[in-house]
Phi, psi and omega in degrees: 000137176240143177232145178207164176244149178231136178258131180237132178257126179282171181298332180276004177094348179288150182241147173223155184236134178236153178254135179236151175226156176212138176280113183285346179282342182235098184295338181275346182287133180286158173289151183232138177280130184281318184214163178295146180299150176221175185282348179210126175215131175199171173075042178296133183213126177270141167274168181293335181259016170092017173269149184244126176246150177196166176254136182206163173247033188300320185275336182209103182309131179088352180242114185277147178215160176267131179239150175227131172257106183295317177230083190304334183282339186238311191266150177289138178299149178245143178284123182270309181199155173227162180207148175292112180136194186259133177240145181201157167057053177297143180216127181288139167294147181305329180278356175076007184268346181211165179230132174261149175204174178260140187219127171249103184292131175076010182245116179271335182294135174294125183287160176133142184291343179275350179282159180296133179281159175279139178295138174280150173201155180066213179286118182274124180222168181275074179266120183232151169262114184286137173269120186245156174280127183234155179239132174253118173278114187291327180292318182271346182056043180234145179245140176219140176283138181242337180279158184303145184290342183260017181235143176260116181268136185254318179201170187200172172205148179283146166282156182295342179278356181064007180256349183221160173222157169251140179216160180252128186204162176205153175284156175093194186300131184293320182298325186272317196271003170305329184289344181235021183290153181238167182264136179226152166249153185214141175282125186290342180267306185274337184080009178292120184248148180222128175287132181242340182201130171253094187288155177265025185205177174277148189231142176208163171067054179293136178215122177274135184290152181300330179275359176079000187270336189224159173232134179241156178201165172265127179233143180174189178272102183240127184267351180215132172298130181100339174261093193260137175187151179157213174252159175265130181243147175236133179227149177294159186296343176262005176095003182267164171057054176293133182219133173277117183260002174231048185293136175059023177288134183274050179202178180232094174305136182230357176196149174201167170212156177285146167276159185303332182286345187065011179251353181222156174238148170254129186221155166249152184207150172273130182227103175049050176088350178247185177234155180218154172242130184216160167254144183239122176272122187284337179288321183252351185058029178256149183243144175247116181289137176253329181193149168207155180180168179280068182217167164250129180232147169248117196253143171211135178130208181217183183295341181268329179208129181215157171237138182221152166261117183253138178214141180217183178298331187252350185228128178288162185301135173215159177270132176234158179212153179140192175292144180307127182089347178234039182287148174248139184290130182260315182252158176225036185294333185244024181302332184281350182272135178223147182294139173250023174244170186277184177300153182240130182244140172271129181241148175228146180205164178263142174214119188053234182263007187257147164270125185240147181232153175200177182240141177239120176264124180280152177300154177231115000284166186233129176234107184298348178276350180259164176250140187233153171287166180219143172243128175272122181255117182260127184283164178280190181122248016282344181283087181197190174192154169277123175236156178301135179180157178290144181303136177257162177304147183131242181228076180284091187294343177298340179293346174299339177304321182288350177260011176091023181246145156290144174235117182255124184239089183279156172244077185287175178308144190102343180275167169279168172112347180231013180099168186294328178299319180291317180297325182274001189287353176252013177297129182059024184214028181307132172089344185266287180297322181292327176291322176299320178298317181294314181296323177295324176294319177300317178300320179297317180296311183299326180290330190247351182225156184282067177265134173284105187295346178268002182227059179245128178243174180222144183211154176184164180233143178066238176299329174294327174293319174300312182297328175294311177301317181294315185300318183288347173271348186251339183208154175256019184296332188256139185275335181207157185216151175230119181245103179262126178048052185270182180229118184264333190213101183298331182290312178286329179301323183304321182269358183254329189275165184263005181224049186294343181297336181292340188279333184300312179298333181275321183263346176086346181195167175287164179295336180284334180266333181214071182296335185294322182291332176284320182294323186294340180250012183269120179305326185298334180284351180235021192296333181291348179279347190285132172233349188281126174303128188227124174268129183241129178222153178194156173275144186284353177242031180280115178270337180284314180230081191300152182307326180305333178293319178288320175303315184297317181292314181298318180299318180294317179298318177300316183301322183261015171074021177275136180298127183203162174212142182234128180235125180250127185256115184292139175079358182264144175263208180293325172254127182282142180246337182277119181303325182293329178287317178298319179296319180295319178300313183295318180296319177296320180298313179299315180298322181294314180289320177299319184284333184254356173229056185293152178298145177085006178235000000 
């Protein structure tokens, strides 16, 4: 049986989410909707005996509750418990008698640093709503928090005995302290917790082994919670004998699960802009590839049967199922969608000692006898990567292809896809090596494709917004620029943003202990070099890249007579949620590049 959720947007812009299931043993059986759509559904989780749990606001919009479908194919789901606050990530105990989940009591706001922050007023203090690990007893239909009240829990996994869990947690504000979170085990009955590991890296994807002896996780240099990549580590259940089981691997594992033997792992990984599925033998640290391709996949299952959501440059997301690499399409929800951008090519080039990869989207329509303008799109992170996939809400710059542009999307050093050495290669070096990688990539494109070298622009959001601000202070190569949610001054940024803990692994020290390393990569310190017309935008409730950074850059450009425009979007955070705002940003961006890189100049 496979379960998935689908989001549908009505003509008035409102969205609803429905859950669907399909019996994979009967290819002729139609998919069935489990429950009526609601404004919020997430956290689908199967028990070992085929029950389905999830979080939804079906009975009361805006109020989340835990639901269980005992027989999803036949019976209506029943509401198990509700609580004032936010619920997420339900997970069945192996014995099926209880469900663990994350709970923020009294907090209606969706957590996360990309969400809009609350305005400060009065005495500003570090007031946080702690996210706690909670247990729902299914027989009693009661929920209780078990992790300490002064700790923010981020993720967890059950031990095979159903009596213990491992979880990742830190004291203080949740958005910030994920970067310094530690591993704990906890008794599910008494709530007795024990610290087992203080990692020297960021951690994600905790998994307790089936034999109960080990705990595995992905550890590495990660600049954003939820953007996972690194090496896979295994530690004994008491915290001893930590071991990297993917050392020097030229890829970035981003998800895994244990095989039943506890001697192998099944993993997905980013490899030079693509994705792969492999099994990893822990005795030899060798991997056997099962599938790879130019797609983005969300994987669930094992080597004999799996379900995935597949998305590529040419195909919108759909659910597929089967053996890895031999999947059969289950859903056809997006059959009517077709790309309105051009063909996409994977490019590779040398920069310094690194092999670098990126993607080039050709204009649509495309005539190789003509010359076209190009926009370089720099991704956020920096620990992230451009992978093949259908455009998501936000700022899908590949859509510039339909406006007659080449769109170049490089994965410079600091990105995932080439192993931890590559991801760590911009530590204490923001803007220098990664810009050399980007410029070398631009040279490669211009050499091999009909790009008008006098009409090349640059754009980015978040770290990409920073790189745009930085680039126009370092070179006059680009005719126009778009800086979304950028960072102009690392020194002032340190005291303004809501997630300063992410900066220590990259800069090596706080700004108070080593201000020089922050200054050397700050665009504001080189602002007099800028000649490039630059459009600046940001949300007024952005906690990751606060508006003062955009104000500072825009003010400086105005002072020195550089053409610029600044747009502030009310109520938006680091990630925009209002479709009309996202549309306005894209329309302004197109107008800016068209106006500042006109044909014939």
